[in-house]
N, C-alpha and C positions, 0 to 999 in steps of 0.2 A: 641173653636178649639185649639187643642194642636199644638204648633209650636216647631220645632226642628231646631237646627243648625247642619248640617251634611255635609258629603262629597258626591259629585256626580262625578262618574268616567268619565274621558275623556281620550284622548290619544289612541294610538294603542296597539296591543297585546304585552305583555311583556315589555312595556314601558309606563306604565300608569301615568297619572297625574290627579289631582282632583281639582274640584271647591268647595269652601266653600260656601254653600248656606243655605238660610233660607227657609224651606218648611213645608208643612202640614205633620204631623206625619203619616197620612194615605196614603200619596202619595208614589209611588215606589221610589227606590233609584235614578234612573235617570229620574224620571218623572217630573211633573209640579212643579215649584219652585216659591217662593214669591220674593226672591231677592238674588242676588249673591254678597257676601261681600269679597271674596278673592280667592286665589289659593294656592294649596299645591303641590309641586313637590318633591317626595322622591328620585328622580334619581340623584340629585346633592349631594355634600358633602361640607358643611352641607346641610341638606334638605332646600329647598326654601319655606319659609312661608311668603306670602305677603297678609296680611289681613287689611282691613279698621278697625282699632281699635275703632274708634268713633262709627261706625255703629254696630259693634259687641257688644260694651258696651251698646248701646241703646237697642238692642234686648235682651241682657241678663237682663237688668234692667226692661224690659217689661215682663219677665218671660219665654222667650224662653229657652228650655233645650238643651244644647249642648251634643253631643255624647261623649263617652270617649276619642276618638281620637281628636275631636275638642276641648274638655275641656283642654287636655294637650297642644294643640297649643295655646289656649287662655291664659293659665297660662304662657306659654313661652313668649308670647307677653305682658304680664302684664295686660290683660283685667280683669282677675278674681281678681287680687290684687286691681285694681281700683274700681271694684264693691264692694269689701269688705270695702274699705276706704269710699266709698260713702254711704254705709249702716250705717257706724259709724257716718258720718256727719249727715245723716238723723235722727239718734237717738240722736244726740247731744253729742256723746262721744268724738268727735274730730272736730276741726274747719276745714273749707274748705281749708284755706291757708296751714294748717299743713298737711292735706291729700294730697293736690297737691304737696307740697314740698317733702313729703315722697315718693310719686309716681315718681316724677322727679329724685330723688336720686336713687331709685331702678332702674329706666329705664336707667339712665346713666351707673350705674354699670353693668346692664345686657348687654348693648351695648358694654361696654368695654370687658366683658367676651366673647361676641360673636365675637368681633373683634380679641381678643386674640386667640380664637379658630380657626378663619379663618387664622390668621397669622401662628399659630402652624401647621395647616394642610398644609399651603403653604410651610412652612419650611420643614415639613416632606416629602412632595412630592419632593421638591428640593433635600433634602438629599438622598431620595430614588433614584431619578434620577442620582444624583452624584455617589452614591455607585454602581448603575447599570453600569454607564459609567466606573468607576474604575475597577469593576469586569470584564467588557468587555475588557478594556485595558490590564488587567493582563492576561486574556485568550489569547488575541492577542500576547502579549509579550511572554507568555509561548509557544504558537504555533510557533512564529517566532524563539524562542530559540531552540525548538525541531527541526524545519526545519534546522536551522543553524548547530545544532549538527549532525543531520542526514547527512547533506551535508559534514561536516568535516569528519565524519566516512566513508562516501563513498569515499572522496578524500584520506583518509588514507589507506583505503582498496585498492584503485587503485594504490597508491604509493607502498604499500606492494606487490601487484601483479606484478607491473613493476619491483620491486627489485628482486622478486622471479624469474621472467622471465629472468632478466639480469644475476642473479646468475646461473640459469640453462644454459643460453647461454654461460656464461664464462666456466662453468664446461664442457659443450659439446665441446667448442672450445679447452679447455685443453685436453680433452679426444681425440679429433681429432688430435691435435698436437702430443700427446703421441703415438697415433696409427700410425701417419705418421712417427714419429721418429723410432718407433719399426719396422715399415715396411721397412724404409730405412736401419736400422741395420740388419734386416733379409734378405734384398735383396742380399748382397754378398754371404751369406751362401747358399741361395736358388740357386743363379747363379752357385756357386761352385758345389752344389749338382746336378744342372741341367747339368753342364759340365761333372761331374762324370758319371751321368746317360747316357749322350750322348756318353762318351768314352766307358762306359760299353756296351752300345748298339752297338757302332761301333765295339768293340771287339767281341761282340756276333755275329755281322754280319760277321766279318772277320774270326771268328773261323770256321763256316761252310764252308766258302770259302777255308780256308786252308785245312780243312778236305777233301773237294772235290778235291783239288789239290793233296793232299796226296793219295786219292783214285785213282785219275787219274794216278799218278806216279806208284802206286802199280799195277794198271791195265796194264800200259805200260810195267812195269818190267815183270809181269806175261806173257804178250803177247810176250815179247822178249824171255823169258825163254821157252815159248812154241814153238816159231819160231826157236829157236836155235836147238833143237833136230830134227826139220824137215829138217833144212839145213844139219845137220850131216847125217840124213837118206838119203838125196839126194846125199850127197858126197859119202856115202858108196855105194849107188846104182850105182853111176857113176863109182866108182872103180870096182865094181863087174861085171858090164855089159860087158866089153871087154872080160873077161874071159869066159863068157857064150857064147858070139858071136863068139869067135875064132873057136870053133869046127864047128860051122855052116859054117864058111867060108872055113874051111878045107874040109867039106863035099861037099860044092859046087865045090871046086877045084878037089876033087876026082871024082866027077860026070863028070866033064868035061873031 
């Protein structure tokens, strides 16, 4: 029976994690398994690889064939190096003590590298977070500076508007004062003109009255002139009347 060391998918959609299992090569991926020897979670940084190295080494030494992904993980954990050293020991090329010492040295160096990588990632995350905070602080400061400048511009514009209004008000007051002074200066002239107009109007009104009086006087004189000949005619008639009546009286006397 061919035995493989492979991954069996677990976890939910888009957030998968895997079990490292020993199973029959003819079984489906998530089917029946012989033994679970570890887990693999690629969602963390660095990826979480938790494998029972002793059991993995035993299965590898028994002839179980790991898949490419599992082989990379076993190399990462040092299982494949331990198998290589053990094969050398079995062949007599190296002693067991030297193989174990070499494996422990490599394992310590590997753990130091892993720890250094973890610390580097942690520092990178901290630096990234710090830079993000600094960038956010700069953005806030720039925004506050822009708001401050906008407020200062608005205040300056308001002061300028107030100054313009004050200047316009002063100019308007000066114009009003000048107009008032001009009006006061023109008032006597207008009053004199008004008085002259009134005098002219009164003269114009008196002129027809005088003309009317003159006409009345002329009419009276004409009337007197006309009456005077009438009186003369009456006087002449009075003087002539006795001469006419005298013969009448004489005729009366003769008749008697």
